[in-house]
Structure formats: structure tokens, C-alpha cells
N, C-alpha and C positions, 0 to 999 in steps of 0.2 A: 417280869412278875416280881422279882425281888429288887427293892430299891436300895437297901443298905448292903452293898455288895462287898464291902471291905473285909477281906480275909474269909469270906464264905467259900467253902470248898465245893467245887463243881467238877463233875466228870463231863468232859466234852467228847461226844462221839465224833470221831474223825475218820471219814471214809477215804480221804485222799482227794476229794473233789473241792472245787472252789467254794461251795456253799458252807461246808463244815469247816473249812479253813478260815473263811471270813468270820464265821460264828465264834470260833476259838479266839481269833484276834480281838473281836469286840469284847469278849469276856475278860481278856487280859487288860485291855484298855480301861474297863470298868472296875478293875481292882479285885476281881475274883482270884482265888487260889485255884488254878486250873490244872487238871490232870487230863491229858489226852489219851483216849482209849480207842483203839481200832479192833474191830471184831473179825476174827477168822471164823467164817460160818460154814465152810465146807472144804472137802479135799477134792482136788481135781480128778484123782483116780476113781472117786466115787460117783462123780456126776458126768464124766466124759466131755466130749466137745473140744477139749484141748485148750490150754491157757493162752495159746497164740491167738485165739478168737475172742478173748475176753477183754471187755472194756467197762465192765460194771463197777459199782462202788466198792466191791469186795475183792477186786483183782489184786494180784501180786504187786503190780505197779502202784495201785492205790495205797496199799499198805506202806510201800516205800515212800511215796509222796507224803503221806500223813506223818511218817517219822521225821522227814526232813522239814516239814512245816512246823512241827512241834519244836524242833531244834531251833528254827529261826525265831520262834516266839519265846524261847527260853522256858518252856514248860516240860515236865516229864511226860513220857509217852510209853504206853504199854500195848502190846498185842495180846488179846485174850482169845483163847480157843473156845468158841461156843459151838463147835461143829456137832457135838452130841445133842444138846437141846434143839439146835436149828434143824438137824436131821429129823428129830422126833416131831417137833411142833410144826415146822414149815414144809420141809420136803415131803415128809410122810403124809401130811394133810393134802398137799398138792397132788400127789399120786392118787390118794384115796378119792379125792373129789372128782378127778377125771375118770376114774374107774366107775364112779357112781353116775356118770353121764352129765356132770356139772363142769362149770368153768370157774376155777378158783381165782382168788386174788391173794397171792402169797405175801405181798408187801404189807397188807393189813394185818395178817397173822404175825409176821415178823415184827412189825411195830409194837404190837401189844406184848407178845410173849418174849421176844428177844431184846429188842432195842430199849424196852422199858423194864419189864418185870425181871428178866434175868440180869440186866445191867444194873438195876437198882440194888440187887443183892450184892453186886460187886461194890457199888457205891457205899453201902453200909459197912462192908469189910474195910474200905479205905477211909471211912469217916467222912464221906462226902454227903452234903445235904441235898444237892440237886444234880439232875442230869440235864445236859443241854445238847441240842442237835441243830443242824443247819436247815431244818424245815421252814418253809414259808407259811407260817401260821401264827396265831395268837393263842394265849391262854387267858381266859377271863375268870373272875371270881366274884360271885354275887349270891346272896342268900344262902351261904354255906355250901354252894355248889361250884365246882370247877368245870369249865367247858371250853371247847376249842372254838376259835373264831377264824375266819378267813384272814390271810395275810394281806399286807398292803399291796403286793404284786399280784393282781388278779390273774395274770397269765400263768404265774408259777405257783399259785395257791395250792397247798397240799393238804388242806383240811379234810378232804374226802377220805384220804387214806388213814386218818388218825381217829376215826370214830370209835375204835375199840378200846382206847385208853381208859383205864379205871380212874376213879376219884383219887385213890392213893397215888397213882402214877402222875396224874395231872398236878397235884399240889406240890410235886417235887420237880416240875418241868420248867425249863427256861428255853424260849425260842429267841435267840439274839437277833435273828433276821426278820422278826415280826413286822418291823416298821421300815423295812428296806426292800428295794426292788432288786432283781437279779443284776442289773447294770451297776447299782450301788454296791452290791456285794463284791462284784469284780473289782470295783474301784478301791474298796477296803483292802482286798487282797493285794492289789497293786501297790497301795500306799505302804503296806508292810513288807513289800518285796517278796511275797510268797510265790513259790514256783508254780502253784496251781492257779494263779490269777487268770491265765488264758486257757485253762483246761476246758475241753468240750463236755457236753452232756452225756449221760448214760441212761438208756431207757429200758433195756431188756431186763428180764428176770435174771438176777445175779447168778443163780446156780445152773441156769440153762445157758451155758456160755456161748453157744453158737446161735441162740435164739430159735432153735428148732425143738419145740416141746414134744413133737412126735418122735424124733430121734431119742430124746431124753426118756420118754415113757417106755419105748421099746427096749432100751438098754437097762432101764430100772426093773422091768418085768419081761425077761427074755421070752416067756411063753405067751405074752400078750398078743403079738401080731398074728400068730397062728390061730389063737382062740377067737379073735374078733373079726378077722378078715372075711369078706364075702357075705356080710349081712345085707338085708334088703334096704333099698331106698324106696320109700313109699310116697306117692302123691295121690290125694283124693281116694285113699283106701286101696290103691292098686300099686303093685310092685313095678317100678320102672327102671330098676338097675341094681347094681351091687356097690357096696362101699368098702373102704379100706379097714374100717373098724370104728365103732361109735366113739371111742375116746378121742379120736382125731378130728372131731367136728365140734362146732359151737353154734349156739343159736344166733341167727342172723347171717351166718356165713353164706356167701354167694359163690366165690371162686373155689375150685378144687373139689367140687362135689362129685364130679366124674360122670355126670349125666347132662347131655346137651338137649335143650328144648328150644322152640322158637322164642318163647318169652323167658326172662330171667326167673330163676327159682332160688329159694333161700331155705336154709335149715330152719325148721319151725319147732321141732321136738326131737328129743333123743331118748330112746328107750333102752337102757343098759341091760335090762333083764332079758329082753328078746333080741337084742343087738339090731335094732331097727332105727334108721335115721329117716324121720319124716320131713318132707320138703313141701313148700307151698309158694305162693306168690307174695308180692309186696304187702298186700292188704292182710295176709294171714299172719304177719309178724306182730300185729297190734293186739295188746291185752289191756285190761282195765284194773285187775286186782292181783296182788301178790301176797304171799305169806313170808314173813322174815323170821328167821330163827336167830339164836345167839344175841338177842337184843341187849344193847348197852346204851342206857340213857345217861346223858351228861347234864344238860341244863335244867331238866325237871326230874323230880323223883319218880314220877310215874305218868302214864298217859292213858289211864283206864277209861276216862270219859271220851277220849278221842279228840284230836285237834288237827287243824288244817296247816300243812307245812309245804314248803317247796322241797321236792324230793329229787335226789340225783341217783341214777342207777349205774353210772359209770363215771370215770374220772373227768372226761371232757364234756359231760352232759351239762346243758344249761339248767336242767331241772324243770319239773312240772308240779303243779299243785295237786295235793292228795290229802285225804283224811287218813290219819295214822292212829290206830287204836291198839293199845297194849293188851295182850292176852297172856295168861299164865304168870309165872313169877310170883314173888312174894311182896309186891308193892315196892320193890327196891330197884326198879329200872332194868330188870332182867326178864327172861321169858321170851315170848314171841310177839309179833305185831302183824296186824292186817293193814295193808296199805291199799286204799281205793282211790285211783286216779280220777280226776274230773274229766279228762279226755283220754282216749286210748293211747297207750305208750308203746313205742316200738322196741322190739328185741329185749324184753325182760328175760334175763338169763340166770337160771338157777346156779348158785355158787358165787355169783358176783355180790358186791356190797350194795346196799341201799342205804342212803344217808339222808337224814331229815334236817332241813335248815329253817331257821327263823331269822329272816334277813340274812346277815352273814354269820350267824351263830350256828354251830353244830348242836342240834338238840340230842342227837344220838344216831344209831344205825343198827343194822343187822345184816344177815346173809340171806339172800333170796333162796327160799326153799322150793316154792311151787308158784305157778302163775295160772290165772284163768281169765 
């Protein structure tokens, strides 16, 4: 985004992975005044699971790798303790959403609230103009609007998880890997002799260190298991079995329901008030309309007239065309949206993100609240 990089001060988010390492190396090559920052987002004693199971971006090994990469690049490196805001904004939301019968996307919340809004406050304190990360995405600027675009690497494109970034955050964002593929990022790290060049991927939720969100919820809420166990599993209005507790299921789930029938069944609805898990068959998973809350528009100021976009409802979704109409808000790209798909869409899941695309540009997104 910034062309005159000489001596521009940039905070580089460094997770200890190859992507953020390569991004920091590119910034140094381009003449930026780079400060490496690694975020400590949680305490192991608070989240359980054990650090020996941990391979995420925020692991102890990740922090050490980031420190050593920064030393190799000759840039200062600091570890900042963001565990308090992370616990409030990300972990707290994660628990609340599951208890509400929804399936949250904590990375989206973390991106907006922690990796940008909180980190930009630290950037101000350090006199840094920009924040840079190793995301595979682009930032575009047109007609006084900033918006996300898909990265060059279509397989690694991370634009879906960035829909929540505000205009203030986007105008101060640099994505050094926007025009690179994953293989090219590894080559950059190798060229600089960085220890992370051959490091593998991490996919799990960082604070669920053993990838067992059921274990995490039970430990976070010790009374939860006893309170929710033994609720009804319902098919066509009839009780066909009992479940472990509604927070431990998600829309579209097939395995682990605990009821055996001749034909495959899937979770189609979760009722947290009455502790009921409704199941159905493949055809029962399809819906045509959803309501999205927490709307954040990037490319356009508003969508009150409604417009047709390609819409994704999960990270690996190819997308499907739908009419998106903004409701509520003050004409500033906030409020809610009604999304009406041209063809029925499978497994629309409350709590997940819905993101609107125009070609490869992110128009905006929201959180699925309800479906019909």
C-alpha cells in the first residue's frame, strides 16, 4: 500500500511462523523501519489442554522463533501481553456464542479487536504509522474507501477472515505477502536464512491447545456438562435419543450425534433455551435466507438498495450468488443485512461469518444470526 517506504516505521506482527517471518523480511528489504511484535494472548493455566499439545501461532515455541527471526533480520522485537483484552474480546465471545447455541469464528474477532485495534494503540505509542502482518490478502484504496482484496495465492487467500477490519485499521495496514504465493514466501525466508523457512502450518484455534473445544468449554464452565447433558435429540418432531449437551454440536454435523439410523442424519437446528438438538436428512440442511448482524461494509458506504454479490459462509466455501440488503445502521456500513441466496445453500450456521465478494474484492461481511 505504501510506496515511499524509506524510514516509515512499521510494526510487524510476528507469530513465529514462516508467513510473518517472510513478511518482516520483505519490509526490511523495502527500507521500512521495522519493529517486530509478538502477542501473548493467553495463559496456559487459564485455557488447559497443556502446552505440549500446542502448535498454534501463539505457542511458546512460536514466541521464541519470532525472537530469533527478528534477531536474524536485525530488528528490535518485543513480546506484548494482550491476554486481558484477548480474554475479554475473543475467549469470552467464544464461550458466550457456544452457550447461545452458535458456532463462533474467533479468528475474525481476534483480527479486528486484537491484531489491529489493540495493536494500533501500541503502534501509536511507538510512533509507528503502519501495522503489517503475514496474511495472504491485499488492501485496495478507491473513492476514499479502503477494502480487502483476495491475495495472489488463491489457495492461501485469507480475505474471508478479514472482513471485520475498519476503515481506520485498513488505511494503516500493509500486507507484504499480497503478491506472493506460499511457496514464494518460503523461498524468501530461505533466502534470508530464517529458521522458520521450513516450519509447518497451524490450523487449530490457538487457545484450544488440544483442538478439543468440548473439553475447553467444560473446563471453562465447570457446571456446564451437568446442566446440559441428557437433552432431547429430535427428528420430525419426535424424540429419538439423548445428547451430550447442545453446546457440543454444530449445524451440519453428522458424526458423534449418538443416534444410529439406517440413513445418515445431520444436526439441522440447536435450541439452547430448551436444550434440544434437532436432526434431519441431507435435504433438510438447505436454506435460502439469512440475517447477518454486526455488519461491516468496506468497499461501499451502504447497501440499502440491495446488490447481488458472491457470498461465502465459511473459509473454504466457493461462494454462491445472493442479494444482500443492508438494514438498520446509520448509513455508515453498520447494522444488519438480509442475504437471499439464488439457490438453497447448505449448512448456514449461526455464529459463523458471511462475507460478500465483488469479483475478488471484499465488500463487507457480518455474523450469521438466523436462517430460514
